[in-house]
N, C-alpha and C positions, 0 to 999 in steps of 0.2 A: 286470403283468396279473393277472387274478383267479385265485384258487385254485378249481378246479372239481371235482377228484376227491380221494378220501380214500385215503391210504396212510401208511406209517410206515417209517422207516429208522433203523438204529442204527449209529453210527460209534464206533470204539474207539481213535482215535489219542490221546486224553487218558487217562492211566493212572488218574486219581482217580475219574472217574465216566463212565459211558456217555453218549453224546450221542444223544438221541432227536430225530429230525426228523419232523414231521407237519404237515399243513395244518390251518388253522383254518376252521371253518364260518362265520366272520365274513366279511363283504364286505371284501375287501382289494384294493388297487391299488398299482402301482408308479409311478404318475404323478400323485400328489396335487398336484404343483406346477402342473398345468394349470388348477386352479380359479381362482387370481388372474388368469390371463390371460383366462379366460372372463368374469370380472367386468369386466375392462377392455373386452372385446369388447362386453359388454352395454351399456356406457355410450356407446361410440362407434358402435355399430351396424354394424361392418364385415361380419360374416358374414351378417347379415340383409339388408343392401343387396346383397351379392353374390348371395344366393339369389333375391332379388326380381328380379334382372336375367335370370333364366333362364325359358324357356318350359317348362312342365310339361304335356305332352300327355296325361297319364294321367287316368283317371276317378277323381275324389277318393275316392268311397266304396269303391273297390277297392284303395286304397293304404294300406299299413301304415307306410311310411316317407316322410316329406316330403322335398322337396329341401333345405330348411333343415337338417333333421336330418343328412342325408348330407353336405352341405357342411361342417357343423361336425365331423362325424366325420373327414372327410378332412383339413381344415385343421389341426385340433388333433392329429391323428395325425401329420402331417408335422412339426409342432413337436416332438413327442415321439419323433422318429426312427422312426415307423412309416409310411414313405413308400409302401409297396406295398399294393395292395388286399388281397392275401392276409393281411396282418397283421390285418385287421378280422374275419376268421373267429374269432379269439380275442378281439379288443378289443370285439366286440359284446356280450360278457358282463361287461365291466369296469364297476364301479360309478361310477368317475369319468367315464368316457366317457358313461355314461347320464345323469349329472347335466349334463354339457356339452350334451347333446342335449335337456335339459329332460324327462327321463324318470326315473321312480323307480328307484333302484339295485336294488331287488328286483323290478323289473318285467320285461317281456318283452325279449328281446335286440334289439339294434340291427340295422342292415342288414348283410347278409352280403356276401362278395366278389362273388358273381354279381349281386346287386342293385346294388352299387356299379358294377360293370362296365356293366350296362345303363344306369345313370344317366349315366355319362360318355359312353357311345356315343350317347346320345339328344340331346346338345347340338347345337344348330343354329348356322348362320352368324349368324342374327339375334341369338341369345343372346350369341355372342362379341362382336358389335358393341356390344351393350348393356353387356357387361362392360368394354369399353374406356372407355365413358362413365362407368361406375361407378367405375373407378379414378381417372379425372380428377376426378370429383365428390368423391370421398373426399379426394383430394389438396387440392383447393380448400377443402373443409370443415375441413381440419386446421389452418388458419390463423385465429387470432382476429381479426387485422387484415390488410388487404391488404398484401402485401409490396411493397417498392419495386423490388426486383431479384431475379431468380432465375437460377441457373446450372444447365443441364441437360447431362448427359454421355451421349453415345451410345456404345454398346458392343455388340459381337457376341460370343457365347460358343459354342464348339463343344460339341455334344451328341452324343457317339458312340452309335451304335445297333448292336445285335447281333442284330436280327431282320429281318423283312420288312415293316416298317412302310411305309405309304404315303409317298412322296416322300423317303424316305431315299436319299441319293445319295453318291457318292464325292467327297471334297474332296482335291485334290492337295496343298495346303499342309499340311493336318493328317494326310494319309495314312491316312484312315479313312472308313468309311461313317458318315454323321451327319445330324442336323438342324443348322440354323445360326440359332438364335433371336437376336433383336435386342432391346435394352432401352434405354429412355430413363429415366434416374434423375435425381433432383434432388440436386445436391451440397449444398444447404442443409439438407435434412432426411433424406436417405438413402432416401426412398421410391421404389419402382418406380412410374412414372407411366404409361408406355406400353410394351407388349411385343408381340412378333410372333414366331410360329413360322414358320420358312421352310425350304424344301427345302435339302438339305445342300450343294449345289454352287454356290449363288448368291454374288454379290459381297457383301462385308461391308456395303456401303451400299445394297444394293437395297431399295427401298421406304421407306427411312428419311426421304427427303424428304417423302413423303406423311404419314408418322407425325409428323414435326416440324411440318408445316403444320397438321395437325389439332389438335395440342396447342396451338400458338400461337394458333390461332383460338379454341379453347375458353377459354384463359386470358384472352384479351383481351375476351371476352364478359363475364367476371366482373370483370376488373381492366383497364380500358381503358388505363391509364397504366403498366402493368408494363413494366419493362426486362428483356429476356431475352438471355442469353448461352448459346450452344451450343458444346460442346467435343467433339472426337473425334480419334482417332489417324489415322495416314496412310490407313487403310482408308476413312475418310470424306472424305479430301482429294480429292474428285471434283467436276468442273464442276457437276453437277446439285445438289450440296449447297451450293456457293458461291451458285449462282443462286437457290435457294429461300430461303436465309437473307437474301440481299440484297433479294429481292422482298418478303419479310416484314418487312424493316426491323429485324432483330435482329443483335446482335453475334455473331461466331463466331470460333473459333480451332480450326483443324484441322491435323493433321500433313500433311506432303507428302513424298512419296518423293524421295530424292536423284536427281539426274541430272547430266550433264556440265556443263550451263549453270550450275546452282547450285553445283557443285563449283568451277568456275573463278571464280565471283563471290566465293567464300568462301575461296579458297586462301591469300590473304595473311593472313587472320585465323587460320587453322590454323597457318601458319608462325609467327605471332607467339605463339600459345599454346605451341607447341613450344619456341621460343627462351626464353620465360620459365621454362618448366619446367626446361630444361637449366641455366639460370642459378641458379635458386632451389631446385630439387629439391622444390618444393611444387606440388601439383595446381593446374592453371590452368583457368579457365572464363571464356571471353570471348564477347561477343555483338556482332552487327552486324545491320543491317537494310537492305533495299533494295526498290525496285519491281521486279517480275518479271511477265512475261506469257508464258505458254505459247502455242504456235501455235493451240491450240484454244480459247483464252480470248478473249472479246470485249474485255477490258480488262485493264490491269495490276493486280496485287494486291500488298499489302505482305507481304513474306517476312522472317522473323526467323531468323537462323542462330545456333546455339550451337556453339562449338568448344571441345573439352576436350583437355587433354594431361596425362597422369599416368604413373605407373609401369607401368600396364597397356597404355599406348599412346595413340592418339588417337581421337577420336569427333566426328562432326558430325551435327547434327540440324536439320531445317528445319520451320517452321510457317508457315501462312498465317493472318493475323489481320485482322479487320475491326473489332475493338473499339476503343473510345475509349482513347487513351493509348498505343496500340501503337507509334506513330511516335515517341513521346517516351521511353517506358520499355520498351525491348525486353526487358531482363532480367526485369523484373517481369511482363511479359506472358507470357514463356516459363515462369516459375515458376508462374504461375497455371494455365497449360495443364498443366504437370506434376502439379499437384494433382489432376487427374482420376484419378490412380492410386488415390486413396481410393475412388472409385466402382467402379473395377475390383476393389478388395478386397471391396467389398460384393457384387459379382456373383460373386466366388469363394466367399463365404459361401453365397450362394444355390445355387451349383452343388455345392460340397463338403459343406456342412452340411445344407442343406435338399433336396439331391438332385433338382435340376430335370432331371437326365438320366434320370429314371424315365419317359421317354416311350415306354412299351412297348406301348401299345394299337396295334392294327393301323391304325385309322382316323386320318387326319391331324387331323381336327377334334377327336377325343377327346384326342389328345396336345396340341393347342393348348389345350384346356380344362384339362388337367393343368398346363400351364405357368401358367395363371391361378391354379389352386389353390395352387401352391407360392409364387407371387409374393404372393398374399393372405396366406399364413402369414408370409412375410417382412415384409410391411408391418405386420401386427399386432404383431409383435415389435419392429420398428423404432420404431413409434409409442410403444409402452410403454417401450422402452429410453430414448428421448429424454425422455419425460415423467418417468420415474423417476430420470434421471441426476442425480447430485449431485457434480459435479467439484470437486476441491479448488481453493483460490484459487491464482492465478498467483504466481510468485515476485516479490519486489520488484525494481524496476529499479535500475540503477546510477545514482545521482543525485549531483550536485555537492554538495548538502546531505545528508549521511548521516543527519540527523535527520528527514528528510521523504521516506522512500521511497515510490515510487508503483508500483502494480501494472502489470506489463507484460501487455498482451493476449496470450493464448495463441497467437493467430494470428501474432503478431509474434516469437515465440520462434524461435530458429534454432540449428542445430548441436547441440552437447552439451546446452545448456539445454533445448532442445525435447525431446530424447530423455529426459532426466531427468524432465521434467515428465510426459510421457505414461506413462513407466514407473511413476511415483508414482501417477498417476491410475488406471492399471489395477489397482493394489493397493488404493487407497482406494475406488474406485468400480467394482467388478468387473462389476456388472450394467449400469450405465450405459455401460460400454465393452465389455460382453461380447458375443461372437459367439454364435450359436445353441448351439454345443456348450458354452459356458460357462453359459448359462442352463439347459441340461439338467443339467449336473453340480452346479450350485449351487442350483437351484430345482425344476425340473420333475421330475427323477427322485428321488422320495422316496416311501417306503412310507406308505400311508395306510389307516386302518381307517374304514370308512363304516358308520354305524349309523343306521337309519331308525326313527322313531317316528311316532305320529299327529300330533305337534306340530312336529317339526323333523328335520333331517338333521344329524348330528354327524360331523365328519371329525377323526379323531385322528391326530396325528403323534408320532413319538418325541421325548421330551424330551431325549434324548442326541444327536439329529441335529446335526452340527457346523454346519450352515447354517441352523438354525432362526431365528436372529436376522434373516437376510436375508428369510426368508419373512414374519416378523412385520412387518418394516419395510415390505415391499411391501403387505401387507394393510392396514396403518395408512395408508399413502399412498393406496391405492385407495378408502378411505372418507372421504378429505378432498376438498373442492371443488377443490383445486389439481390433482388428478389429471386433470381433464378440461377445463381451460381452454385448453390448447394442446398438441397432440401431433403 
C-alpha cells in the first residue's frame, strides 16, 4: 500500500551504524505485479465486459466513480489478497490501483468502502442474469477454434457464515451455518463457467439441472456439434440429474451412494481383491460393471464398481455412467471420473486463496454478486496462467529401439513417472502451474515506485528483487501476439 504520513524511527540492533526508517514522499506501492495482469485484462476485455453487464441506476453527472472503476478495484484487490471492502479505504490512495482504474497516480482517491458497499448492494437480479451470460460468452470467446469435446465438473462448496446474512441456514452434514454455492467448471481449461449462490441447507444438486441445461443450450448455439461430458460426485447422483443429461443428449458420469443391492452385486469382486492382497501383499484395485435399476428409476443404468484392498483395509466406490465406452472400459471410465478431483482442487484455490467465503453482506443478492467478483478474479488469473504456461517436455518413452525415443503424452504418465514430471514442472514453470498464492509471492507482491511526468508514467522495481526475471518474462510475453491467441 502507499506511504501516506511522515515519520521517522531509529533502530539500534546493529552496532556499527544506527538504522533510520522513514517514509518517502514518492508514490510507492506494494502491489506492482498487478500491472501485467491489468495489461492482460485490457487485451481480453474481462473486467470491461463484466461491468457492462451491470445496471447502473445512478445519475452520471453526480457520479465520481464508475462501475467499471469499482469492478476493477474489487477484482484486482481480490487477486492481491485484499478481499474485504474495508481494505479499499487504504487502497484507494495506492498509485498502482489508480493506474488499474485508469486514473493518474497523483489524482483523486478511488472509491471508499461505503461507496463499494452501496455498489454491491445495488446489484439487481437482472444484472446477475446478465453476468451468467457474460461468463459463458467469455468462456466461448476464449477458444480460437470450436472444440470438439468439453468436460464439465459440477461441485458444491460449503461457505461458512458468521453473521445474520439473508438465507444463511444450518447444514447438518457440515455442522455449521453457511451458504452452499455451486460451480460448473471446465476441466479442459479450468475456467468457472456457471455459478450459483444457494441457501445453506439445500441439497448439493439443487438447481444444478437448470444450470446444466442453460449451459448446454448456450454452448450448442455457438457450437452445434459439440460433445459434452458432465461429471459430479455422489451428491449429483440424483434422478433429476440423470434425466436432464439424458434429455440433453450429453454424456455423464456421476457418483452413486452405496446401498445393499449394490453391495451384494459387488461382494464377489471385493472378496477377489482381498484374496489377491492376502496372496501378494500388494495393493489391489479391481473393477466390474453391471446394469442396475433403482425402484424410482424409469430404466436401468450402467453402474461401475471399484473394489480396493490394501494394508489400510477395503474400499468400494460406485459410479453411474452414460458415456461412450463405459461398457467396454470400466477402469478407464472410473479413472476419468476420478480426474474431476483436479476441478475440486481449483475450487479449493477459489475458496482458500481467493476467499470466496467473504460473503458478509447482509443481502443475499449482494453476496451473490461478490461470488461473481471472486470467480471473475479467478478466471482472469486462470486464463493468464494457461496462456503464459511453458511446461517442460515430457520424458521419452521406453522404446524397443533405444535410438528412437518418443515423447510420452503427459496425460498418459502414471505412478512415479507422473509425480516426477509434475514436480519438475512446478519447479520449471512455477507461474504456469502456480496457484493464486504462488502468483502473489512470485509476481504480484513487489514494491514499486511510481513516477508521473507529463509524457509518461514510470514504474521502477528493485534490481535486486529475486523474481525480477519472471516479471520481465511475463511483460515480454504480454507484448507478443501469442499472448492473446488463445487463453
